[in-house]
Each structure stands twice: as C-alpha cells, then as structure tokens.
C-alpha positions in Angstrom: 44.2 236.6 89.2 47.6 236.3 87.3 47.5 234.7 83.9 49.4 231.5 83.5 52.3 231.4 81.0 51.1 230.3 77.6 53.5 227.3 77.6 52.0 226.0 80.8 48.4 226.3 79.7 46.5 223.4 78.0 45.6 225.0 74.7 43.9 222.0 73.2 41.3 220.1 75.3 41.7 216.4 75.4 38.5 215.7 73.4 39.9 217.6 70.4 43.2 215.8 70.2 41.9 213.1 67.7 38.3 214.2 67.2 39.0 215.9 63.9 41.5 213.4 62.6 40.7 211.5 59.4 38.4 208.6 60.0 40.8 206.1 58.5 39.0 203.2 60.1 36.2 203.9 57.6 38.7 203.4 54.7 40.3 200.2 53.4 44.1 200.3 53.7 46.4 199.1 50.9 48.2 196.2 52.5 47.5 195.1 56.1 50.3 194.0 58.4 50.2 190.2 58.6 51.1 188.2 61.7 54.7 187.6 60.6 55.3 191.3 59.9 54.0 192.1 63.3 56.3 189.6 64.9 59.3 191.0 63.0 58.4 194.5 64.0 58.2 193.5 67.6 61.5 191.7 67.5 63.1 194.8 65.9 61.4 197.4 68.2 64.2 199.2 69.9 62.1 200.5 72.8 61.1 196.9 73.9 64.8 195.8 74.1 65.7 199.1 75.9 63.0 198.3 78.5 64.5 194.7 78.8 67.9 196.2 79.4 66.6 198.5 82.1 64.8 195.7 83.8 67.8 193.5 83.6 69.9 196.2 85.2 67.6 196.4 88.2 67.8 192.7 88.8 71.6 192.6 88.3 71.6 190.5 85.1 74.4 192.6 83.6 75.3 190.4 80.6 71.7 190.3 79.5 71.4 194.0 80.1 74.4 194.7 78.0 73.3 192.4 75.1 69.7 193.7 75.1 71.0 197.3 75.3 73.3 196.7 72.3 70.5 195.1 70.3 68.2 198.0 71.2 70.8 200.4 69.9 71.2 198.4 66.6 67.4 198.3 66.1 67.2 202.0 66.7 69.8 202.7 64.0 68.1 200.4 61.6 64.6 201.7 62.0 63.4 203.4 58.8 62.7 207.1 59.1 59.4 206.9 57.1 56.5 204.6 56.6 54.7 203.6 53.4 51.4 205.3 52.8 48.3 203.0 53.0 45.5 205.4 52.3 44.7 207.7 49.3 46.1 205.2 46.8 42.8 204.3 45.2 42.6 204.2 41.4 40.8 207.4 40.5 42.4 208.5 37.2 44.8 207.2 34.7 48.2 208.6 33.7 46.5 210.1 30.6 44.1 212.1 32.8 44.8 215.9 33.1 44.9 215.4 36.9 47.8 213.0 36.9 50.8 215.3 36.2 49.6 218.1 38.6 49.0 215.5 41.3 52.3 213.7 41.0 54.1 217.0 40.8 52.4 218.4 43.8 52.8 215.4 46.0 56.5 214.8 45.2 57.4 218.5 45.1 59.1 218.0 41.7 57.9 220.3 38.9 57.1 219.0 35.4 59.0 221.0 32.9 59.0 221.2 29.1 61.9 221.5 26.7 63.9 218.5 27.8 65.9 215.9 25.9 66.5 212.4 27.4 68.6 209.8 25.6 68.6 206.2 26.7 71.8 204.2 26.7 72.0 200.4 26.9 74.9 199.0 28.8 78.4 200.3 29.4 79.5 200.1 25.8 77.0 202.9 25.1 76.9 205.1 28.3 80.6 205.1 29.3 81.8 206.5 26.0 79.0 209.1 26.1 79.9 210.1 29.7 83.6 210.4 28.9 83.0 212.4 25.8 80.8 214.8 27.8 83.6 215.2 30.4 86.0 216.0 27.7 83.8 218.7 26.4 83.2 220.4 29.8 84.0 224.1 29.8 83.4 225.3 33.4 82.3 222.6 35.9 81.9 218.9 36.5 80.1 217.5 39.5 79.7 213.8 40.4 77.7 212.2 43.1 77.9 208.5 43.3 77.5 205.4 45.4 80.1 203.3 43.6 83.5 204.5 42.2 85.8 201.4 42.3 89.3 200.7 41.4 89.7 199.2 37.9 90.2 200.1 34.3 87.1 202.2 33.9 87.7 203.9 37.2 91.2 204.9 36.0 89.9 206.1 32.7 87.4 208.4 34.4 90.0 209.6 36.9 92.5 210.6 34.2 89.7 212.3 32.2 88.6 214.3 35.3 92.1 215.3 36.3 92.9 216.4 32.7 89.8 218.7 32.7 90.7 220.1 36.1 94.2 220.9 34.7 92.6 222.8 31.9 90.7 225.0 34.3 87.4 223.2 34.8 86.2 223.0 38.4 85.8 219.3 39.3 83.9 218.3 42.5 83.3 214.7 43.4 81.1 213.4 46.2 81.3 209.7 46.9 79.5 207.5 49.4 82.0 206.6 52.2 80.8 203.0 52.3 79.9 202.3 48.7 83.2 203.7 47.3 85.5 202.5 50.0 87.3 200.3 47.5 88.2 203.2 45.1 91.9 202.5 45.7 94.9 204.8 46.3 95.9 205.0 42.6 92.7 206.8 41.6 92.9 209.1 44.7 96.4 210.0 43.8 95.4 210.9 40.3 92.7 213.2 41.7 95.2 214.8 44.0 97.8 215.5 41.3 95.1 216.8 39.0 93.6 219.2 41.6 90.2 217.6 41.8 88.1 218.1 44.9 86.6 215.0 46.5 84.4 214.7 49.6 83.0 211.6 51.3 79.3 211.4 52.0 78.5 210.4 55.6 81.7 208.6 56.7 81.1 206.3 59.7 82.2 208.2 62.8 81.3 207.7 66.4 79.7 211.2 66.5 77.5 210.5 63.4 76.7 206.8 64.2 73.0 207.7 64.2 73.2 208.4 60.5 75.4 205.5 59.4 72.6 203.7 57.7 71.8 206.8 55.6 73.7 206.5 52.3 73.7 208.3 49.0 72.7 205.9 46.3 72.5 208.5 43.6 74.6 208.3 40.4 74.8 211.7 38.8 77.4 213.3 36.4 76.6 216.9 35.6 78.5 218.9 33.0 78.5 222.8 33.2 75.1 222.6 34.9 73.5 221.8 31.5 74.0 218.2 30.8 73.4 215.3 33.2 73.7 211.6 33.3 71.9 209.3 35.7 70.6 205.8 36.0 71.6 202.6 37.6 75.4 202.5 36.8 78.2 203.5 39.0 81.8 203.6 37.9 83.2 200.0 38.0 84.4 197.4 35.5 81.4 195.1 35.8 79.3 197.8 34.0 81.6 197.6 31.0 80.6 195.7 27.9 77.1 194.8 26.7 75.9 192.2 29.3 77.5 189.5 27.3 78.3 187.3 30.3 77.9 187.1 34.1 80.9 189.4 34.6 79.3 192.3 32.7 76.0 193.6 34.1 72.8 194.5 32.2 72.2 198.2 32.7 70.4 201.3 31.4 71.6 204.9 31.9 70.3 208.2 30.5 71.7 211.5 29.3 69.4 214.4 30.1 69.5 218.0 29.0 67.2 220.9 29.7 65.4 222.1 32.8 65.2 218.7 34.5 69.0 218.8 34.9 68.7 221.5 37.6 67.2 219.3 40.4 70.2 216.9 39.9 72.6 219.7 40.5 70.5 220.9 43.4 70.7 217.5 45.0 74.4 217.5 44.6 74.7 221.0 46.0 72.7 220.0 49.1 74.8 217.0 49.9 78.0 218.8 49.1 77.3 221.6 51.6 76.3 218.9 54.1 79.6 217.1 53.6 82.0 220.0 53.2 80.1 223.2 54.5 80.9 224.7 51.1 78.0 226.3 49.1 78.4 226.0 45.4 76.9 229.0 43.5 77.1 230.9 40.2 76.5 230.2 36.6 79.3 227.7 36.4 77.0 225.3 38.3 73.6 226.9 37.8 73.5 228.6 34.3 70.4 230.0 32.6 68.2 227.1 31.7 67.6 226.6 28.0 65.2 224.3 26.2 67.0 221.3 24.7 64.2 219.2 23.4 60.5 218.6 23.3 59.9 216.3 26.2 57.9 217.0 29.4 59.9 215.6 32.2 60.5 215.8 36.0 63.5 214.9 38.1 62.5 213.5 41.6 65.1 213.8 44.4 64.4 211.7 47.4 66.1 211.8 50.9 65.4 210.2 54.3 66.3 213.6 55.7 62.8 214.8 54.7 61.0 212.0 56.5 59.2 210.9 53.4 60.2 209.1 50.2 59.3 211.0 47.1 60.3 208.2 44.8 58.1 205.8 46.8 55.2 208.2 46.3 55.9 208.4 42.6 56.0 204.6 42.2 52.9 204.0 44.2 50.8 206.8 42.6 51.9 205.6 39.2 50.8 202.0 40.0 47.5 203.3 41.2 47.0 205.3 38.0 47.8 202.4 35.6 45.0 201.4 33.3 46.4 199.1 30.6 50.0 198.1 31.3 52.6 198.3 34.0 56.2 197.1 33.3 58.7 197.3 36.1 62.4 196.2 35.8 64.3 196.3 39.0 67.2 194.1 40.4 66.1 194.2 44.0 62.3 193.8 44.0 61.2 193.6 47.6 57.7 195.1 47.8 56.1 195.9 51.1 52.5 195.0 51.9 51.2 198.3 50.3 53.0 197.7 47.0 51.8 194.0 46.9 48.2 195.1 47.4 48.5 197.8 44.8 50.0 195.5 42.2 47.3 192.8 42.8 44.6 195.5 42.6 46.0 196.7 39.3 46.0 193.2 37.9 42.4 192.7 39.0 41.3 195.8 37.1 42.7 194.5 33.9 46.2 196.0 33.9 49.0 193.9 32.2 51.4 193.8 35.1 54.9 192.4 34.4 57.8 192.5 36.9 61.4 191.8 35.7 64.0 191.2 38.3 67.5 189.8 38.6 67.6 186.0 38.9 70.4 183.6 39.9 73.1 186.2 39.2 71.7 188.6 41.8 74.6 190.0 43.8 72.5 190.6 47.0 71.6 187.2 48.5 69.4 188.8 51.2 67.4 190.8 48.7 67.0 187.7 46.4 65.7 185.6 49.3 63.2 188.3 50.4 62.1 188.8 46.8 61.4 185.1 46.3 59.6 184.9 49.7 57.1 187.7 48.6 56.3 186.4 45.2 53.4 184.0 46.2 50.5 186.5 46.3 51.6 188.1 43.1 51.9 184.8 41.2 48.5 183.7 42.5 47.0 187.0 41.2 48.4 186.1 37.7 51.1 188.8 37.7 53.9 187.8 35.3 57.3 187.5 37.1 60.3 187.5 34.8 63.8 186.4 36.0 66.8 187.7 34.0 69.3 184.9 34.2 71.9 185.9 31.6 73.8 188.1 34.0 73.0 190.6 36.8 70.1 192.8 35.7 70.6 196.2 37.4 68.4 198.8 35.6 65.6 200.5 37.5 62.8 201.4 35.1 59.0 201.6 35.0 56.7 202.2 32.1 53.0 202.9 32.7 50.4 202.6 29.9 53.1 203.3 27.3 53.0 207.0 28.3 54.6 207.6 31.6 58.1 206.2 32.3 61.0 206.5 34.6 64.7 205.7 34.8 66.7 206.2 38.0 68.8 205.0 40.8 65.9 203.7 43.0 65.5 200.0 43.8 62.0 198.7 44.6 62.8 198.0 48.2 62.7 199.6 51.6 66.4 200.5 51.6 66.0 202.8 48.6 62.7 204.1 49.7 63.5 204.7 53.4 67.3 204.9 53.9 69.0 206.2 50.7 69.4 209.4 48.8 67.9 208.6 45.4 66.9 210.3 42.1 64.7 209.4 39.2 64.0 211.1 35.9 60.4 210.7 34.7 59.2 211.4 31.2 55.6 212.0 30.0 55.8 211.1 26.3 54.3 208.2 24.3 57.2 207.9 21.8 59.9 208.0 24.5 58.0 205.6 26.8 57.6 203.2 23.9 61.4 203.0 23.5 61.7 201.9 27.2 58.7 199.6 26.6 60.4 197.9 23.7 63.7 197.5 25.7 61.7 195.7 28.4 60.2 193.3 25.9 63.6 192.7 24.3 65.0 191.8 27.7 62.0 189.6 28.5 62.9 187.3 25.6 65.9 186.0 27.5 64.1 185.8 30.9 62.7 182.7 32.7 59.1 182.9 33.9 58.5 182.2 37.5 55.5 180.0 38.2 53.3 179.4 41.2 54.1 175.7 41.0 57.8 176.2 41.1 57.5 178.8 43.9 55.5 176.3 45.9 58.0 173.5 45.3 61.1 175.5 46.5 63.0 173.5 49.1 62.6 173.7 52.9 66.1 174.9 53.3 65.4 177.9 51.0 62.2 178.6 53.1 64.2 178.7 56.3 66.8 181.0 54.7 63.9 183.3 53.6 62.6 183.5 57.1 66.0 184.5 58.4 66.4 187.0 55.6 63.0 188.5 56.4 64.5 190.2 59.5 66.7 192.2 57.2 64.0 193.0 54.7 64.1 196.7 55.4 67.9 196.8 55.0 68.4 194.6 51.9 
C-alpha cells in the first residue's frame, strides 16, 4: 500500500492537541477581563465586522457592507500584535535575590553587563548641552533614531552641529519616524542636505505598507562613535528646553550611557536602518571594541512589535512582581491594563510602598489622560498613592524598585508603547545610582497634587462620558 505524503498525514491525534498544555485553569490570572473590556473587544473585533460586511453584501445592503468593511479594516490595523501575560507573575523573589537578574535577562533577551557608566540629566538645560558637546567631539560616526525632531531653535542648533561634523568627515546617519517628525520643516532638511548628512524615514505611510502604519519608532537615541549613547524621554524640540519652569517647558529626564550597554542601542538603530534603507552598517566606526567605562551593572532592553512580544512590558511586570519594599513609577501616560492593575494592587497588599506619578492637567494627550483617570479607582481604593504633576507636562519614564533596581527609557506605561512602538530602556542594578533616581522622584513629588478616592468619585458626569468614549482608544493612546 503506498505511503501517504507526510504533509497529508495527521501527525498529531486530536486528543493530544491540548492534552499536554499548561493547566492554566488551575492558576489564578493577574487581571481578569471585566464586562466593559469584553464589550470593547467585541466592538473592535475586525472579524465580526468582516462577517457583517459579507452578510450585508449577500442581502444587497451595499452601504452597510461598505461601512462595516471599512470598520473591519480599521480594527484590523489597530489590533495589538501581542497580549499582556497573565500567568507566571507571582511574587517569588525580590530584586535583591540572586535569581532576579538571570531571570529578567533571560526573559527579555537583554544581557546584564558590568563596566557601565550612566549619568542622569534633569531637563533640557542639562541634557541638550551634553548631547551637543558629545556631537562636537565625535570622531567617526553619529547615529540618531528618534520619534520627534521638530522645527525650532534647538532643532536648528542640532542640525548645524550634525552638518558641521559631517563636513569634518564624521559619518552622520539619522532615522526619524515619518509621523512623529513630520513637522521637522524644510530649513532643517536643507541644512542636512548641504552638510551631506544621511536621513531616512521610519515606516512612512504608503498604500503598500498600510498594514504597518500603526507601528512607530518611539525610541530616542543618539550614539557617538558606537561608544557613548544618550536616551530617555526627550526628543529634539523647543518644549524640552529650559528647566520645567512653566507649562511651555516640559519636565524631563535623559541619560548618558557609556560602556557595553551602548551596543544594544546601536544594534536597534542598525536593525531599523537596514529595514528602512536596505543598507547594513558595519565596522568599528559603528561597533568598536567595547571597553569598560564605569562600575555599574546595567542592561539595555530593546522592544519591538515585530517580535510579537514586548520586552519592556515584561521588564516592568516582572519588576513589579519582585518589589518588596518600594515601587516608584513616574510616567506621563499611565494607562495600565488589567494585569498591571492587579499586580500593583497585589504589591500594595504585601506591604510595598507603591507611588505612581503622572502628568496632570498639562497632559498633551487628552485621550491618555481620560483613560488614566478612568482606571485610577481600584488603585486608589487599594491605598496606592497617585501623584499628579501640575507645574508643567511631566514626560520622564522612570521606575525605581526597592532602591536597588531602576530604569530610564522611552517607554510609556500604556498599550501603545508596549504593543505598537519600537522602544528602549536602560536598567541599572546599583543601590547608589537607584537612590539618585529615588531622590529625584521625591523632589518632584513635593510639587505634585495627590489624587484621592473622594475626588475621583466626585468627577462630573460629562467627564465620565468622555472617559467611556476614550476607552475605545485605550490601546492607541
């Protein structure tokens, strides 16, 4: 009897398809989907609307078919490429446990390296001069990956500095997000052209790439000679100048890094550069021999929806699960999902001092602000301290756990950063360094207003309606 082709044979009997899968029903998930979340997921399920479009076509309801088909396509484009983990996030060990670093390194794929130096800069008055000075000292290469590079005084200053270095023989490659930097202006682009700088646009919106239009690079990296890097929350725009003295000048933290943890930043740039230009960057001008530059243990986590999983989400969630004494999070767009809310409440219940600082009335993203406010109730009921920075727009993205493990990066605490954006975070395992970030948090807290459960419950009916409407864009804010 002839043997059937292996592709036509059933190689796995039906009974074995789920028989050996983890018995997750025996475990308690972190964050169950509530009724409203299920409703939103149904409304935003592309396949349901695609089915409606097909049925409408068969009964000659062409307008309804066209509208439902269009909505199905939009929902398909907006659907996140990854889901938050719900299991395996139990508190088993603290950040001071020998198991913590190998676990977080293994699960994120980012190696912890020694010999790093990481300097913290507060506001544009500190980090912009340091960045421009580093550009002026470049000898072989400068690479920039950024979401925002806007027209203005500081944009022109950077453009002239980069063009001048290119004229002196330094290779300058700039990768900007095609949406975030759309307002860069012709003057800056002409300076780049006259200077000989190379510029590419990340993921421009084209008909043939429409399926990826929601995938943006939100990274902010400046890398000098492959040895010195800058990253944090700041792009290149005038509202980051100054020292957060008024609502026109944002509160921000940026970092200068040197040592082995610069390499992943350059790797992330190289990956997105080749994707955007088909040019592979290589050689010691971009990847020189790594030399120790300090005493810090650090890791640089690169996250991309291209991989189908968010490494920075994993880092945040595992860090929360490992907190024992204190957890300080500063983030402008704090829109936690059900898993994060459950984790934060659980941390508070086991005695962790949990404090969340977010941007208040000067928040530049109305949808994110509404969603953040809507989700605060369970956290306030649990006794978690919610701090609203109302002096100006607070934009730093930091976290300090137990005064030992800390991170600065580009990642917002929301689904857009976790599921749709290219992001990066630098994490440091050092008590003295983490204490510096801890102290900065406390300094900022002095000028914050405290959200209370009473004030949250008294918010007006109009705000509640707006929050309901904004909830349909929770994953996009």
